[in-house]
C-alpha positions in Angstrom: -0.1 0.2 0.1 3.1 2.1 -0.2 2.1 3.9 -3.6 -1.6 4.7 -2.5 -0.3 6.4 1.4 2.3 8.6 -0.8 -0.5 10.3 -2.6 -2.5 11.7 0.2 -2.1 15.0 0.2 -0.6 16.3 3.6 -2.7 19.7 3.4 -5.7 18.3 1.2 -5.7 15.0 1.5 -8.7 13.0 2.8 -6.5 9.6 4.6 -9.5 7.5 5.6 -10.6 5.4 2.6 -6.9 5.0 2.8 -6.6 3.8 6.3 -9.9 1.7 6.2 -8.4 -0.6 2.8 -5.3 -1.0 5.6 -7.8 -2.1 9.0 -8.6 -4.2 6.6 -6.2 -6.1 4.1 -3.0 -4.8 5.6 -3.3 -3.4 9.2 0.2 -2.8 8.8 1.5 -0.5 6.2 5.0 -1.0 5.1 6.4 2.3 3.4 9.9 3.2 2.2 12.2 5.9 2.9 11.9 9.3 1.8 14.0 13.0 1.7 12.7 13.2 5.3 13.8 9.4 7.3 15.4 7.6 5.1 14.1 4.2 7.0 11.3 2.4 6.0 8.4 3.2 8.2 6.4 1.3 9.4 2.5 2.8 9.8 -0.2 1.2 12.8 -3.2 1.0 11.9 -5.8 -1.2 14.3 -7.3 0.0 17.4 -6.0 -2.3 19.6 -2.7 -2.4 18.5 -2.3 1.3 18.5 -3.1 1.6 22.1 -0.3 -1.4 22.3 2.2 0.6 20.7 1.3 3.6 23.1 1.4 1.3 25.7 4.4 -0.3 25.6 7.2 2.9 25.9 10.3 -0.1 26.4 9.3 -1.7 22.8 8.9 1.6 20.6 10.5 4.4 21.8 9.3 8.1 21.7 13.0 8.7 21.3 12.2 9.2 18.1 10.8 12.4 18.0 14.4 14.3 18.2 15.3 13.3 15.6 12.7 14.5 13.3 10.5 17.5 15.4 13.1 18.1 17.7 15.5 19.3 15.3 13.1 22.1 15.3 11.4 22.5 19.0 15.1 21.9 20.7 14.8 18.8 23.7 11.5 17.7 24.0 9.2 15.7 26.9 8.1 14.5 23.8 10.9 12.5 22.6 11.5 11.1 26.9 10.8 7.6 28.1 11.2 6.0 31.9 12.1 8.0 35.1 13.0 11.3 33.0 10.4 11.8 31.0 8.2 11.8 34.0 10.7 14.4 35.8 10.0 16.5 33.1 6.4 15.9 32.6 6.2 16.6 36.8 7.4 20.3 35.7 4.1 21.5 34.1 1.8 18.5 35.0 1.0 21.2 38.1 -0.1 24.2 35.6 -3.4 21.6 34.5 -4.5 20.7 37.5 -8.6 20.9 38.4 -7.6 23.7 40.9 -5.5 25.6 38.0 -8.1 25.0 35.7 -10.2 26.8 37.7 -8.1 29.7 37.9 -7.5 29.5 34.3 -11.4 29.6 33.2 -12.0 32.6 35.6 -9.0 34.3 34.2 -8.5 33.3 30.7 -11.1 31.4 29.4 -14.4 32.6 29.6 -13.0 36.3 29.1 -11.0 35.6 25.8 -14.1 33.9 24.7 -16.4 36.5 25.0 -13.6 38.9 23.2 -13.7 37.7 20.1 -17.2 36.9 20.4 -18.4 40.8 21.2 -16.0 41.8 17.7 -18.8 39.4 15.7 -21.8 39.1 17.5 -23.3 42.1 15.7 -22.1 41.4 12.4 -24.8 38.4 11.5 -22.4 36.2 9.4 -18.5 35.5 10.2 -15.7 32.9 8.7 -15.5 31.6 12.4 -12.3 30.1 11.9 -10.9 33.2 11.0 -12.5 35.3 13.8 -12.9 32.7 16.4 -11.3 29.0 16.5 -7.4 30.1 15.2 -7.6 32.4 18.0 -9.3 31.2 21.1 -7.2 28.3 22.3 -3.6 30.5 21.1 -4.3 33.5 23.3 -5.1 30.7 26.1 -1.9 29.1 26.6 0.0 32.3 25.5 -2.0 33.5 28.9 -0.8 30.4 30.7 2.7 30.2 30.1 2.7 34.1 30.6 3.8 35.7 27.3 1.8 38.9 25.2 -1.9 38.1 24.2 -1.1 40.5 22.2 1.4 38.7 19.6 -1.1 35.6 19.5 -0.6 35.5 15.9 2.8 35.3 15.2 3.0 32.6 17.6 0.2 30.6 15.6 2.5 31.1 12.6 5.3 29.9 14.2 3.8 27.2 15.5 2.2 25.6 11.8 5.8 26.5 10.7 7.6 24.5 13.6 4.8 22.1 12.6 5.5 21.3 9.4 9.2 21.3 9.6 9.9 17.8 8.3 8.3 19.2 5.4 9.6 22.6 4.8 12.8 22.5 6.9 14.6 26.0 6.1 10.9 27.5 6.9 10.3 25.5 10.4 14.3 26.4 11.3 14.1 30.1 10.6 10.2 29.7 13.0 12.1 27.7 15.5 15.1 30.9 15.8 12.2 33.0 15.1 10.8 32.2 18.2 13.6 31.7 20.1 14.6 35.3 19.3 11.0 37.0 21.2 11.0 35.1 23.8 14.9 35.1 25.4 14.1 38.7 26.7 11.1 37.2 28.8 12.9 34.5 29.8 16.0 36.5 31.3 13.2 39.2 32.7 11.9 35.5 34.8 14.3 34.4 35.5 15.3 38.1 37.2 11.8 38.3 38.6 9.7 35.5 38.4 5.9 36.1 38.2 2.8 34.0 38.7 2.5 31.6 35.0 4.3 29.0 33.9 7.2 30.2 31.8 8.5 31.8 35.3 8.1 28.1 36.5 10.2 26.0 33.9 12.6 29.1 33.9 13.3 28.8 37.4 13.0 25.0 37.9 14.9 22.6 38.7 16.1 18.7 38.3 19.0 16.8 40.5 19.2 20.0 41.9 19.9 22.4 38.6 17.7 24.3 36.7 16.9 23.2 33.4 19.2 24.4 29.9 18.6 26.7 27.8 17.8 23.5 25.0 15.6 21.9 27.7 13.4 25.4 28.9 13.6 26.7 25.8 12.3 22.8 23.4 9.0 22.8 26.3 8.6 26.6 25.3 8.0 25.1 21.5 6.2 22.6 22.5 3.8 23.8 24.8 2.9 26.8 23.0 2.4 25.6 19.3 0.8 22.5 21.3 -1.8 24.3 22.6 -2.6 26.3 19.8 -2.2 23.7 17.4 -4.8 21.3 18.2 -7.5 22.2 20.6 -8.2 25.2 17.7 -8.6 22.6 14.6 -11.1 20.4 17.5 -13.1 23.0 18.4 -13.6 23.6 14.2 -14.1 20.0 13.7 -17.5 20.2 16.9 -18.6 23.6 14.6 -18.8 21.4 11.2 -19.9 18.5 12.9 -23.2 20.5 15.1 -23.6 22.6 11.8 -23.9 20.0 8.9 -26.3 18.2 11.5 -29.4 21.2 12.3 -31.4 18.6 14.3 -28.8 17.5 17.0 -27.1 21.4 16.6 -30.9 22.2 18.6 -31.2 19.2 20.2 -27.3 20.5 22.2 -28.9 24.3 22.0 -31.7 23.2 24.1 -29.6 21.0 26.5 -25.7 21.5 27.3 -25.8 19.1 28.8 -25.1 17.0 26.0 -21.7 19.4 24.5 -19.9 16.4 26.7 -21.1 13.7 24.3 -20.4 16.1 21.7 -17.0 16.8 22.5 -16.0 13.5 23.3 -17.4 12.3 19.5 -15.3 15.3 17.2 -12.4 13.6 19.4 -13.0 10.4 18.3 -14.3 11.2 14.4 -12.0 14.0 14.0 -9.2 14.2 15.9 -6.8 17.1 15.1 -3.6 15.1 15.3 -3.6 12.0 13.5 -0.9 10.2 14.2 2.2 9.8 16.5 5.6 8.7 15.9 7.7 5.7 18.0 10.7 3.5 17.0 11.3 0.0 17.8 14.0 -0.6 20.1 14.2 -4.1 19.4 12.7 -6.6 16.8 9.2 -7.3 17.3 6.0 -7.5 15.4 2.6 -6.3 15.3 -0.2 -8.5 14.4 2.2 -10.5 12.9 4.1 -8.4 10.5 7.9 -8.4 11.7 9.3 -4.8 12.8 13.3 -5.0 13.0 15.2 -3.3 15.6 15.3 0.5 14.1 12.4 1.2 13.0 10.6 4.1 12.9 6.6 3.2 13.9 3.7 5.6 12.5 0.7 5.0 15.4 -2.6 6.2 13.4 -4.6 7.2 16.4 -7.0 8.7 13.4 -7.8 5.0 11.8 -8.2 3.8 15.2 -10.5 6.0 16.3 -12.1 4.4 13.1 -12.0 0.8 13.7 -15.1 -1.1 12.7 -13.9 -3.4 15.1 -14.9 -1.1 18.2 -17.1 1.5 17.0 -20.5 1.0 14.5 -20.9 3.1 11.9 -17.2 4.2 12.5 -17.2 7.0 10.0 -20.7 9.0 11.2 -20.4 11.6 13.7 -23.0 9.8 16.5 -24.3 12.2 18.9 -25.8 9.6 20.6 -23.0 7.5 20.6 -22.8 5.6 23.1 -19.9 6.0 25.9 -16.3 4.5 24.5 -12.4 6.0 24.7 -10.9 6.9 21.8 -7.8 7.7 21.2 -7.4 11.7 20.3 -4.9 12.3 23.8 -2.8 9.6 23.1 -2.3 6.1 25.5 0.1 4.8 28.1 2.9 7.2 29.5 2.3 9.6 26.9 -1.2 10.5 27.5 -1.4 14.8 26.8 -0.6 16.4 29.5 -3.2 19.5 28.6 -5.8 17.2 27.6 -8.7 18.6 30.7 -7.3 21.7 29.8 -8.7 21.0 25.9 -11.9 19.9 27.5 -12.7 23.0 29.0 -11.6 25.0 25.8 -13.9 23.5 24.1 -16.6 23.2 26.3 -16.9 26.2 27.4 -16.4 27.9 23.5 -19.0 25.9 22.3 -21.5 27.0 25.2 -20.5 30.8 24.4 -20.6 30.1 20.7 -24.3 29.0 21.0 -24.8 31.4 23.7 -23.6 34.9 21.8 -24.9 32.9 18.1 -28.7 33.1 18.1 -29.8 31.5 15.1 -26.6 29.8 14.4 -26.4 28.2 10.7 -24.0 27.9 7.1 -23.5 30.4 5.6 -26.1 29.4 1.8 -23.6 31.3 -0.2 -20.1 30.1 1.1 -18.8 26.8 -0.3 -19.7 23.9 2.5 -16.9 23.6 5.2 -14.5 20.7 4.6 -12.5 18.8 7.1 -8.7 17.9 5.4 -5.7 16.9 6.1 -3.7 14.0 6.6 -1.4 14.6 10.1 -3.8 17.3 11.0 -7.2 17.8 10.2 -9.6 20.8 10.9 -11.8 23.2 8.7 -9.9 26.0 6.5 -12.9 28.0 7.0 -16.1 28.0 8.3 -18.3 30.8 6.3 -21.7 31.0 9.6 -25.0 33.4 9.4 -26.3 34.1 12.7 -28.8 36.7 14.1 -27.4 39.9 15.3 -27.3 40.7 18.6 
């Protein structure tokens, strides 16, 4: 299935038919090496196999992330396993605990979504991607980290260029250097005079009696800001597409906001924003009967796992009343997404506010219908809507 895999465009592709064929015929796809990595890569498509790989960090290490995205982000927690990973994860975990989330909801999440909706509520029409979803999560993560919210659009550009660095190396490296140059004076200021933000915690943190090296500190920041920006903004767009293309369900949710939890979880399963993660085999092993030589990159396709027919009935459909089942949108195992509770909070608060502030919300009949697209990152590029001005 190598040829089929390579024909899916990174930005506009629709990979689900290919992944469905893989689950049925060839659950571990082997592709030949390319420009980014000359080694053959093995892509895992079925739910149970994906979950097994994500749980087993001894056999399937995250260290490959240092070779690929680490070139652009620096020293990464994503590339660590075992004790080191646990130590560094602990440095930022407190920022995403329940007590911290309550503060972020009051001080950042609610005020930010309200300001964004203030700008469009009187207009009666808008592109929700351009005016809301692309701005909302990145402003929140900027506030949590402690960098100026006013510069959020620059962080969005850097995030996209760093995340796609393996495809466009020069652009990715330029964005990485520019982001560090921007952050350096802020980091130095926090080292001299810490404040109540995550950047201050990182700038003054110690592990085994030593402060974080600059490479690890800036690696954290290059990861946290893009991760907090890119992923949630795409999922929020996907959830809005799901609701707007299911008008009867939209009315149900408008009348009963307790259904928002189901909207969020079903959207995360149906159209997660990041469809795959990377691992590397530390020893000769096998997946679904397919031999995997030591040193082989393994692409773990969580997007495919979330539509596995063996686990979900009618997996390609967005169903509000789907019986509750776990999904792999936030990964699994030791590297389960640290920001998943923040993401859920942002989605619930944001969707609630959109329904409250934009009465009569509907797709714009004069615009093309929205399209969720992409291979590794999925979301709509535009979401034109109409609503009753308020």
